[in-house]
C-alpha positions, -999 to +999 in steps of 0.1 A: +572+898-756+590+862-763+586+846-800+593+809-810+595+805-848+599+767-857+607+751-890+623+724-909+596+699-903+583+673-930+580+639-940+613+616-944+620+582-945+633+562-919+671+565-919+666+594-940+669+627-920+658+666-907+670+701-894+649+713-880+658+757-865+643+777-840+643+818-841+636+835-809+628+870-808+620+900-785+634+902-749+660+878-744+682+875-711+718+869-723+715+844-705+693+810-716+683+779-723+667+768-754+660+735-766+634+713-782+598+686-768+579+667-785+542+652-786+538+620-796+490+614-803+482+606-777+512+604-754+532+638-729+554+663-742+588+653-738+614+665-733+641+660-768+674+679-760+688+711-745+712+736-751+722+767-724+733+804-737+769+789-726+769+751-750+760+730-722+740+702-739+714+677-727+703+643-746+668+627-736+690+583-739+667+578-770+678+605-790+715+608-781+740+598-807+715+610-843+704+642-829+731+674-817+716+701-809+730+739-816+728+773-818+738+807-828+742+834-797+744+860-819+709+847-847+689+836-805+683+804-826+680+768-816+692+740-843+678+704-835+700+683-869+685+652-866+702+624-881+690+582-887+658+591-879+630+560-867+593+558-878+588+563-833+605+600-842+575+613-853+558+639-828+554+676-834+581+691-823+579+720-801+611+751-795+614+762-759+624+789-744+633+793-702+643+828-690+642+816-654+624+780-630+593+796-636+596+821-666+594+799-704+581+806-742+571+779-761+569+779-803+540+770-823+559+733-830+562+720-862+551+679-870+581+661-883+561+629-896+589+593-901+577+569-925+593+530-922 
């Protein structure tokens, strides 16, 4: 079984920064994709950024240039550095680990609130 534990959310003023972390444990294949998604109240969950075990990254247009995803394969950890935060970034942020197109896991979510 795989577990994902997120940390680093909180309350920050607009223009500020936060860093999210997600540690994966359990039966993890050597090749996988880790990522961050977010869900704001009344909205669908959306992609923020993903990174493969080889380091290839993908970002949503709304966060490009402000957020940076990275990972430490030795620690099975993925990070999301969020800079220049905006009120519209307010959401619950979920860590995701995808082992195959049909097999993925989610963390419990961490709240990020950006005040104006």
